[in-house]
PyMOL Python script that loads the backbone (N, CA, C, O; Angstrom):
from pymol import cmd

cmd.read_pdbstr("""\
ATOM      1  N   UNK A   1      34.541  27.540 -28.979  1.00  0.00           N
ATOM      2  CA  UNK A   1      33.384  27.929 -29.342  1.00  0.00           C
ATOM      3  C   UNK A   1      32.398  28.055 -28.549  1.00  0.00           C
ATOM      4  O   UNK A   1      32.132  27.122 -27.791  1.00  0.00           O
ATOM      5  N   UNK A   2      31.630  29.238 -28.542  1.00  0.00           N
ATOM      6  CA  UNK A   2      30.449  29.244 -27.582  1.00  0.00           C
ATOM      7  C   UNK A   2      29.516  28.814 -28.584  1.00  0.00           C
ATOM      8  O   UNK A   2      29.679  28.876 -29.802  1.00  0.00           O
ATOM      9  N   UNK A   3      28.352  28.298 -27.849  1.00  0.00           N
ATOM     10  CA  UNK A   3      27.175  27.763 -28.692  1.00  0.00           C
ATOM     11  C   UNK A   3      25.895  28.473 -28.103  1.00  0.00           C
ATOM     12  O   UNK A   3      25.900  28.640 -26.884  1.00  0.00           O
ATOM     13  N   UNK A   4      24.773  28.923 -28.835  1.00  0.00           N
ATOM     14  CA  UNK A   4      23.761  29.232 -27.950  1.00  0.00           C
ATOM     15  C   UNK A   4      22.763  28.200 -27.578  1.00  0.00           C
ATOM     16  O   UNK A   4      23.008  27.038 -27.903  1.00  0.00           O
ATOM     17  N   UNK A   5      21.691  28.468 -26.952  1.00  0.00           N
ATOM     18  CA  UNK A   5      20.894  27.574 -26.180  1.00  0.00           C
ATOM     19  C   UNK A   5      20.122  26.701 -27.294  1.00  0.00           C
ATOM     20  O   UNK A   5      19.791  25.539 -27.058  1.00  0.00           O
ATOM     21  N   UNK A   6      19.901  27.233 -28.320  1.00  0.00           N
ATOM     22  CA  UNK A   6      19.187  26.536 -29.857  1.00  0.00           C
ATOM     23  C   UNK A   6      20.075  25.441 -30.013  1.00  0.00           C
ATOM     24  O   UNK A   6      19.654  24.285 -30.030  1.00  0.00           O
ATOM     25  N   UNK A   7      21.433  25.766 -30.143  1.00  0.00           N
ATOM     26  CA  UNK A   7      22.122  24.847 -30.724  1.00  0.00           C
ATOM     27  C   UNK A   7      22.548  23.735 -29.756  1.00  0.00           C
ATOM     28  O   UNK A   7      22.953  22.651 -30.175  1.00  0.00           O
ATOM     29  N   UNK A   8      22.457  24.000 -28.576  1.00  0.00           N
ATOM     30  CA  UNK A   8      22.647  22.933 -27.395  1.00  0.00           C
ATOM     31  C   UNK A   8      21.745  21.905 -27.295  1.00  0.00           C
ATOM     32  O   UNK A   8      21.907  20.713 -27.032  1.00  0.00           O
ATOM     33  N   UNK A   9      20.479  22.747 -27.619  1.00  0.00           N
ATOM     34  CA  UNK A   9      18.928  21.659 -27.722  1.00  0.00           C
ATOM     35  C   UNK A   9      19.049  20.939 -28.930  1.00  0.00           C
ATOM     36  O   UNK A   9      18.717  19.759 -28.817  1.00  0.00           O
ATOM     37  N   UNK A  10      19.437  21.304 -30.093  1.00  0.00           N
ATOM     38  CA  UNK A  10      19.718  20.613 -31.278  1.00  0.00           C
ATOM     39  C   UNK A  10      20.413  19.263 -30.830  1.00  0.00           C
ATOM     40  O   UNK A  10      20.007  18.103 -30.771  1.00  0.00           O
ATOM     41  N   UNK A  11      21.722  19.923 -30.512  1.00  0.00           N
ATOM     42  CA  UNK A  11      22.839  18.373 -30.129  1.00  0.00           C
ATOM     43  C   UNK A  11      22.105  17.650 -28.928  1.00  0.00           C
ATOM     44  O   UNK A  11      22.377  16.451 -28.977  1.00  0.00           O
ATOM     45  N   UNK A  12      21.435  17.893 -28.074  1.00  0.00           N
ATOM     46  CA  UNK A  12      20.898  17.203 -27.121  1.00  0.00           C
ATOM     47  C   UNK A  12      19.813  16.191 -27.976  1.00  0.00           C
ATOM     48  O   UNK A  12      19.797  15.014 -27.617  1.00  0.00           O
ATOM     49  N   UNK A  13      19.178  16.479 -28.761  1.00  0.00           N
ATOM     50  CA  UNK A  13      17.970  15.891 -29.411  1.00  0.00           C
ATOM     51  C   UNK A  13      18.648  14.920 -30.206  1.00  0.00           C
ATOM     52  O   UNK A  13      18.295  13.746 -30.101  1.00  0.00           O
ATOM     53  N   UNK A  14      19.566  15.233 -30.983  1.00  0.00           N
ATOM     54  CA  UNK A  14      20.521  14.360 -31.798  1.00  0.00           C
ATOM     55  C   UNK A  14      21.235  13.053 -31.083  1.00  0.00           C
ATOM     56  O   UNK A  14      21.372  11.937 -31.585  1.00  0.00           O
ATOM     57  N   UNK A  15      21.637  13.481 -29.821  1.00  0.00           N
ATOM     58  CA  UNK A  15      22.382  12.274 -29.045  1.00  0.00           C
ATOM     59  C   UNK A  15      21.190  11.552 -28.517  1.00  0.00           C
ATOM     60  O   UNK A  15      21.386  10.381 -28.195  1.00  0.00           O
ATOM     61  N   UNK A  16      19.970  12.045 -28.367  1.00  0.00           N
ATOM     62  CA  UNK A  16      19.080  11.049 -28.020  1.00  0.00           C
ATOM     63  C   UNK A  16      18.642  10.456 -28.948  1.00  0.00           C
ATOM     64  O   UNK A  16      18.251   9.317 -28.695  1.00  0.00           O
ATOM     65  N   UNK A  17      18.520  10.936 -30.353  1.00  0.00           N
ATOM     66  CA  UNK A  17      17.701   9.862 -31.495  1.00  0.00           C
ATOM     67  C   UNK A  17      18.994   9.290 -31.752  1.00  0.00           C
ATOM     68  O   UNK A  17      18.705   8.125 -32.026  1.00  0.00           O
ATOM     69  N   UNK A  18      20.019   9.377 -31.816  1.00  0.00           N
ATOM     70  CA  UNK A  18      21.011   8.516 -31.918  1.00  0.00           C
ATOM     71  C   UNK A  18      21.170   7.310 -30.890  1.00  0.00           C
ATOM     72  O   UNK A  18      21.427   6.203 -31.364  1.00  0.00           O
ATOM     73  N   UNK A  19      21.041   7.444 -29.603  1.00  0.00           N
ATOM     74  CA  UNK A  19      20.943   6.523 -28.653  1.00  0.00           C
ATOM     75  C   UNK A  19      19.673   5.569 -28.728  1.00  0.00           C
ATOM     76  O   UNK A  19      19.735   4.339 -28.705  1.00  0.00           O
ATOM     77  N   UNK A  20      18.569   6.288 -28.817  1.00  0.00           N
ATOM     78  CA  UNK A  20      17.525   5.423 -28.390  1.00  0.00           C
ATOM     79  C   UNK A  20      16.004   5.789 -29.192  1.00  0.00           C
ATOM     80  O   UNK A  20      14.940   5.300 -28.812  1.00  0.00           O
ATOM     81  N   UNK A  21      16.134   6.816 -30.459  1.00  0.00           N
ATOM     82  CA  UNK A  21      15.184   7.210 -31.073  1.00  0.00           C
ATOM     83  C   UNK A  21      14.085   7.557 -30.227  1.00  0.00           C
ATOM     84  O   UNK A  21      14.339   8.128 -29.166  1.00  0.00           O
ATOM     85  N   UNK A  22      12.510   7.215 -30.640  1.00  0.00           N
ATOM     86  CA  UNK A  22      11.629   7.642 -30.017  1.00  0.00           C
ATOM     87  C   UNK A  22      11.173   6.093 -28.950  1.00  0.00           C
ATOM     88  O   UNK A  22      10.044   5.852 -28.523  1.00  0.00           O
ATOM     89  N   UNK A  23      12.035   5.506 -28.802  1.00  0.00           N
ATOM     90  CA  UNK A  23      11.512   4.446 -27.936  1.00  0.00           C
ATOM     91  C   UNK A  23      11.849   4.191 -26.269  1.00  0.00           C
ATOM     92  O   UNK A  23      12.540   3.385 -25.647  1.00  0.00           O
ATOM     93  N   UNK A  24      10.859   5.478 -25.868  1.00  0.00           N
ATOM     94  CA  UNK A  24      11.141   5.872 -24.683  1.00  0.00           C
ATOM     95  C   UNK A  24      10.669   4.931 -23.531  1.00  0.00           C
ATOM     96  O   UNK A  24      11.018   5.079 -22.360  1.00  0.00           O
ATOM     97  N   UNK A  25       9.914   4.036 -23.943  1.00  0.00           N
ATOM     98  CA  UNK A  25       9.404   3.013 -22.831  1.00  0.00           C
ATOM     99  C   UNK A  25      10.476   2.048 -22.763  1.00  0.00           C
ATOM    100  O   UNK A  25      10.603   1.530 -21.653  1.00  0.00           O
ATOM    101  N   UNK A  26      11.397   1.615 -23.789  1.00  0.00           N
ATOM    102  CA  UNK A  26      12.233   0.721 -23.725  1.00  0.00           C
ATOM    103  C   UNK A  26      13.480   1.042 -23.120  1.00  0.00           C
ATOM    104  O   UNK A  26      14.364   0.187 -23.166  1.00  0.00           O
ATOM    105  N   UNK A  27      13.738   2.313 -22.467  1.00  0.00           N
ATOM    106  CA  UNK A  27      15.013   2.960 -22.020  1.00  0.00           C
ATOM    107  C   UNK A  27      14.697   3.200 -20.712  1.00  0.00           C
ATOM    108  O   UNK A  27      13.612   3.663 -20.363  1.00  0.00           O
ATOM    109  N   UNK A  28      15.887   2.812 -19.720  1.00  0.00           N
ATOM    110  CA  UNK A  28      15.661   3.357 -18.440  1.00  0.00           C
ATOM    111  C   UNK A  28      16.837   3.959 -18.136  1.00  0.00           C
ATOM    112  O   UNK A  28      17.948   3.714 -18.605  1.00  0.00           O
ATOM    113  N   UNK A  29      16.522   4.775 -17.308  1.00  0.00           N
ATOM    114  CA  UNK A  29      17.289   6.268 -16.929  1.00  0.00           C
ATOM    115  C   UNK A  29      17.692   6.314 -15.701  1.00  0.00           C
ATOM    116  O   UNK A  29      16.753   6.183 -14.916  1.00  0.00           O
ATOM    117  N   UNK A  30      18.961   6.481 -15.087  1.00  0.00           N
ATOM    118  CA  UNK A  30      19.173   6.806 -13.808  1.00  0.00           C
ATOM    119  C   UNK A  30      20.073   7.674 -13.758  1.00  0.00           C
ATOM    120  O   UNK A  30      20.959   7.638 -14.612  1.00  0.00           O
ATOM    121  N   UNK A  31      20.081   8.665 -12.758  1.00  0.00           N
ATOM    122  CA  UNK A  31      21.034   9.965 -12.334  1.00  0.00           C
ATOM    123  C   UNK A  31      21.678  10.024 -11.144  1.00  0.00           C
ATOM    124  O   UNK A  31      21.116   9.622 -10.125  1.00  0.00           O
ATOM    125  N   UNK A  32      22.638  10.411 -11.127  1.00  0.00           N
ATOM    126  CA  UNK A  32      23.372  10.499  -9.888  1.00  0.00           C
ATOM    127  C   UNK A  32      24.332  12.135  -9.659  1.00  0.00           C
ATOM    128  O   UNK A  32      25.196  12.582 -10.413  1.00  0.00           O
ATOM    129  N   UNK A  33      23.914  12.621  -8.637  1.00  0.00           N
ATOM    130  CA  UNK A  33      24.817  14.148  -8.448  1.00  0.00           C
ATOM    131  C   UNK A  33      26.008  13.845  -7.670  1.00  0.00           C
ATOM    132  O   UNK A  33      26.627  14.859  -7.345  1.00  0.00           O
ATOM    133  N   UNK A  34      26.586  12.578  -7.216  1.00  0.00           N
ATOM    134  CA  UNK A  34      27.322  12.106  -6.350  1.00  0.00           C
ATOM    135  C   UNK A  34      28.937  12.299  -7.032  1.00  0.00           C
ATOM    136  O   UNK A  34      29.056  11.989  -8.217  1.00  0.00           O
ATOM    137  N   UNK A  35      29.872  12.684  -6.465  1.00  0.00           N
ATOM    138  CA  UNK A  35      31.089  12.464  -7.016  1.00  0.00           C
ATOM    139  C   UNK A  35      31.727  10.828  -6.550  1.00  0.00           C
ATOM    140  O   UNK A  35      32.530  10.558  -5.657  1.00  0.00           O
ATOM    141  N   UNK A  36      31.198  10.132  -7.291  1.00  0.00           N
ATOM    142  CA  UNK A  36      31.898   9.186  -6.968  1.00  0.00           C
ATOM    143  C   UNK A  36      33.004   8.303  -7.441  1.00  0.00           C
ATOM    144  O   UNK A  36      33.163   7.083  -7.390  1.00  0.00           O
ATOM    145  N   UNK A  37      33.853   9.465  -8.005  1.00  0.00           N
ATOM    146  CA  UNK A  37      35.276   8.846  -8.637  1.00  0.00           C
ATOM    147  C   UNK A  37      36.246  10.214  -8.300  1.00  0.00           C
ATOM    148  O   UNK A  37      35.753  11.309  -8.030  1.00  0.00           O
ATOM    149  N   UNK A  38      37.406  10.007  -8.351  1.00  0.00           N
ATOM    150  CA  UNK A  38      38.167  11.014  -8.131  1.00  0.00           C
ATOM    151  C   UNK A  38      38.540  12.045  -9.370  1.00  0.00           C
ATOM    152  O   UNK A  38      39.243  13.055  -9.409  1.00  0.00           O
ATOM    153  N   UNK A  39      37.947  11.513 -10.127  1.00  0.00           N
ATOM    154  CA  UNK A  39      37.936  12.372 -11.662  1.00  0.00           C
ATOM    155  C   UNK A  39      36.831  13.602 -11.646  1.00  0.00           C
ATOM    156  O   UNK A  39      36.914  14.555 -12.421  1.00  0.00           O
ATOM    157  N   UNK A  40      35.859  13.464 -10.727  1.00  0.00           N
ATOM    158  CA  UNK A  40      34.852  14.504 -10.333  1.00  0.00           C
ATOM    159  C   UNK A  40      35.739  15.717  -9.810  1.00  0.00           C
ATOM    160  O   UNK A  40      36.955  15.597  -9.660  1.00  0.00           O
ATOM    161  N   UNK A  41      35.068  16.856  -9.551  1.00  0.00           N
ATOM    162  CA  UNK A  41      35.775  17.995  -8.887  1.00  0.00           C
ATOM    163  C   UNK A  41      35.126  18.187  -7.578  1.00  0.00           C
ATOM    164  O   UNK A  41      35.697  18.771  -6.657  1.00  0.00           O
ATOM    165  N   UNK A  42      33.876  17.675  -7.483  1.00  0.00           N
ATOM    166  CA  UNK A  42      33.109  17.520  -6.235  1.00  0.00           C
ATOM    167  C   UNK A  42      32.299  19.085  -6.173  1.00  0.00           C
ATOM    168  O   UNK A  42      32.381  19.896  -5.251  1.00  0.00           O
ATOM    169  N   UNK A  43      31.693  19.192  -7.149  1.00  0.00           N
ATOM    170  CA  UNK A  43      30.937  20.597  -7.279  1.00  0.00           C
ATOM    171  C   UNK A  43      29.465  20.438  -7.567  1.00  0.00           C
ATOM    172  O   UNK A  43      28.966  19.344  -7.831  1.00  0.00           O
ATOM    173  N   UNK A  44      28.926  21.336  -7.519  1.00  0.00           N
ATOM    174  CA  UNK A  44      27.236  21.090  -7.386  1.00  0.00           C
ATOM    175  C   UNK A  44      26.880  20.487  -8.802  1.00  0.00           C
ATOM    176  O   UNK A  44      25.840  19.831  -8.864  1.00  0.00           O
ATOM    177  N   UNK A  45      27.690  20.652 -10.023  1.00  0.00           N
ATOM    178  CA  UNK A  45      26.977  20.256 -11.333  1.00  0.00           C
ATOM    179  C   UNK A  45      27.960  19.049 -11.745  1.00  0.00           C
ATOM    180  O   UNK A  45      28.347  18.975 -12.911  1.00  0.00           O
ATOM    181  N   UNK A  46      28.364  18.098 -10.778  1.00  0.00           N
ATOM    182  CA  UNK A  46      28.778  16.753 -10.869  1.00  0.00           C
ATOM    183  C   UNK A  46      27.411  16.101 -11.279  1.00  0.00           C
ATOM    184  O   UNK A  46      26.405  16.281 -10.592  1.00  0.00           O
ATOM    185  N   UNK A  47      27.405  15.288 -12.494  1.00  0.00           N
ATOM    186  CA  UNK A  47      26.260  14.422 -12.668  1.00  0.00           C
ATOM    187  C   UNK A  47      26.686  13.325 -13.504  1.00  0.00           C
ATOM    188  O   UNK A  47      27.632  13.538 -14.263  1.00  0.00           O
ATOM    189  N   UNK A  48      25.984  11.855 -13.485  1.00  0.00           N
ATOM    190  CA  UNK A  48      26.309  10.745 -13.932  1.00  0.00           C
ATOM    191  C   UNK A  48      24.789  10.341 -14.335  1.00  0.00           C
ATOM    192  O   UNK A  48      23.848  10.320 -13.542  1.00  0.00           O
ATOM    193  N   UNK A  49      24.730  10.039 -15.649  1.00  0.00           N
ATOM    194  CA  UNK A  49      23.545   9.478 -16.175  1.00  0.00           C
ATOM    195  C   UNK A  49      24.011   8.106 -16.647  1.00  0.00           C
ATOM    196  O   UNK A  49      25.052   7.855 -17.254  1.00  0.00           O
ATOM    197  N   UNK A  50      23.165   7.360 -16.305  1.00  0.00           N
ATOM    198  CA  UNK A  50      23.618   5.722 -16.864  1.00  0.00           C
ATOM    199  C   UNK A  50      22.079   5.334 -17.702  1.00  0.00           C
ATOM    200  O   UNK A  50      20.948   5.368 -17.216  1.00  0.00           O
ATOM    201  N   UNK A  51      22.347   5.091 -18.628  1.00  0.00           N
ATOM    202  CA  UNK A  51      21.058   4.769 -19.665  1.00  0.00           C
ATOM    203  C   UNK A  51      21.005   3.275 -20.129  1.00  0.00           C
ATOM    204  O   UNK A  51      21.943   2.816 -20.781  1.00  0.00           O
ATOM    205  N   UNK A  52      20.179   2.695 -19.880  1.00  0.00           N
ATOM    206  CA  UNK A  52      20.163   1.270 -20.530  1.00  0.00           C
ATOM    207  C   UNK A  52      19.088   0.931 -21.510  1.00  0.00           C
ATOM    208  O   UNK A  52      17.890   0.971 -21.229  1.00  0.00           O
ATOM    209  N   UNK A  53      19.630   0.556 -22.811  1.00  0.00           N
ATOM    210  CA  UNK A  53      18.458   0.589 -23.641  1.00  0.00           C
ATOM    211  C   UNK A  53      18.119  -0.956 -23.741  1.00  0.00           C
ATOM    212  O   UNK A  53      19.000  -1.654 -24.242  1.00  0.00           O
ATOM    213  N   UNK A  54      16.981  -1.560 -23.338  1.00  0.00           N
ATOM    214  CA  UNK A  54      16.602  -2.812 -23.101  1.00  0.00           C
ATOM    215  C   UNK A  54      16.309  -3.691 -24.152  1.00  0.00           C
ATOM    216  O   UNK A  54      16.317  -4.918 -24.046  1.00  0.00           O
ATOM    217  N   UNK A  55      15.959  -2.832 -25.528  1.00  0.00           N
ATOM    218  CA  UNK A  55      15.803  -3.575 -26.825  1.00  0.00           C
ATOM    219  C   UNK A  55      17.119  -3.944 -27.360  1.00  0.00           C
ATOM    220  O   UNK A  55      17.358  -5.115 -27.654  1.00  0.00           O
ATOM    221  N   UNK A  56      18.141  -2.844 -27.529  1.00  0.00           N
ATOM    222  CA  UNK A  56      19.237  -2.854 -28.093  1.00  0.00           C
ATOM    223  C   UNK A  56      20.424  -3.651 -27.103  1.00  0.00           C
ATOM    224  O   UNK A  56      21.537  -4.025 -27.473  1.00  0.00           O
ATOM    225  N   UNK A  57      19.908  -3.763 -25.940  1.00  0.00           N
ATOM    226  CA  UNK A  57      21.281  -4.186 -25.027  1.00  0.00           C
ATOM    227  C   UNK A  57      22.222  -3.502 -24.888  1.00  0.00           C
ATOM    228  O   UNK A  57      23.302  -4.076 -24.747  1.00  0.00           O
ATOM    229  N   UNK A  58      22.187  -2.192 -24.876  1.00  0.00           N
ATOM    230  CA  UNK A  58      23.283  -0.993 -24.645  1.00  0.00           C
ATOM    231  C   UNK A  58      23.149  -0.367 -23.441  1.00  0.00           C
ATOM    232  O   UNK A  58      22.061  -0.070 -22.948  1.00  0.00           O
ATOM    233  N   UNK A  59      24.328  -0.134 -22.899  1.00  0.00           N
ATOM    234  CA  UNK A  59      24.497   0.532 -21.723  1.00  0.00           C
ATOM    235  C   UNK A  59      25.150   1.812 -22.005  1.00  0.00           C
ATOM    236  O   UNK A  59      26.090   1.716 -22.795  1.00  0.00           O
ATOM    237  N   UNK A  60      24.805   3.402 -21.408  1.00  0.00           N
ATOM    238  CA  UNK A  60      25.370   4.337 -21.855  1.00  0.00           C
ATOM    239  C   UNK A  60      25.865   4.855 -20.287  1.00  0.00           C
ATOM    240  O   UNK A  60      25.208   4.710 -19.256  1.00  0.00           O
ATOM    241  N   UNK A  61      27.063   5.429 -20.401  1.00  0.00           N
ATOM    242  CA  UNK A  61      27.406   6.062 -19.104  1.00  0.00           C
ATOM    243  C   UNK A  61      27.936   7.637 -19.637  1.00  0.00           C
ATOM    244  O   UNK A  61      28.883   7.718 -20.419  1.00  0.00           O
ATOM    245  N   UNK A  62      27.208   8.890 -19.120  1.00  0.00           N
ATOM    246  CA  UNK A  62      27.517   9.974 -19.550  1.00  0.00           C
ATOM    247  C   UNK A  62      28.253  10.662 -18.030  1.00  0.00           C
ATOM    248  O   UNK A  62      27.514  10.511 -17.057  1.00  0.00           O
ATOM    249  N   UNK A  63      29.147  11.141 -17.833  1.00  0.00           N
ATOM    250  CA  UNK A  63      29.771  11.547 -16.795  1.00  0.00           C
ATOM    251  C   UNK A  63      29.952  13.110 -17.026  1.00  0.00           C
ATOM    252  O   UNK A  63      30.328  13.430 -18.153  1.00  0.00           O
ATOM    253  N   UNK A  64      29.731  14.127 -16.096  1.00  0.00           N
ATOM    254  CA  UNK A  64      29.941  15.574 -16.490  1.00  0.00           C
ATOM    255  C   UNK A  64      30.652  16.283 -15.221  1.00  0.00           C
ATOM    256  O   UNK A  64      30.225  15.951 -14.115  1.00  0.00           O
ATOM    257  N   UNK A  65      31.439  16.994 -15.267  1.00  0.00           N
ATOM    258  CA  UNK A  65      31.980  17.485 -14.044  1.00  0.00           C
ATOM    259  C   UNK A  65      32.817  18.995 -14.639  1.00  0.00           C
ATOM    260  O   UNK A  65      33.053  19.117 -15.841  1.00  0.00           O
ATOM    261  N   UNK A  66      33.168  19.970 -13.733  1.00  0.00           N
ATOM    262  CA  UNK A  66      33.440  21.382 -14.188  1.00  0.00           C
ATOM    263  C   UNK A  66      34.184  22.008 -13.339  1.00  0.00           C
ATOM    264  O   UNK A  66      33.767  21.817 -12.197  1.00  0.00           O
ATOM    265  N   UNK A  67      35.161  22.714 -13.384  1.00  0.00           N
ATOM    266  CA  UNK A  67      35.740  23.636 -12.073  1.00  0.00           C
ATOM    267  C   UNK A  67      35.172  24.838 -12.151  1.00  0.00           C
ATOM    268  O   UNK A  67      34.700  25.345 -13.169  1.00  0.00           O
ATOM    269  N   UNK A  68      35.214  25.301 -11.074  1.00  0.00           N
ATOM    270  CA  UNK A  68      34.569  26.973 -10.888  1.00  0.00           C
ATOM    271  C   UNK A  68      35.022  28.111 -11.717  1.00  0.00           C
ATOM    272  O   UNK A  68      34.542  29.231 -11.542  1.00  0.00           O
TER     273      UNK A  68
END
""", "prot")
cmd.dss("prot")
cmd.show_as("cartoon", "prot")
cmd.util.cbc("prot")
cmd.orient("prot")
């Protein structure tokens, strides 16, 4: 299913709201573009985000890759 940019923005906002609401100062975000596991395809858009919520003591790991 194709989604337009507006839908993608809404989805991104919903994910952020679910993960840490508006508590930006309580969240640490780290990003890497390295293909650190065989799961990645070794392309320019390989990406990993590690998000740590200090208040809730939660750690989120989001990994993205794709083929050409």
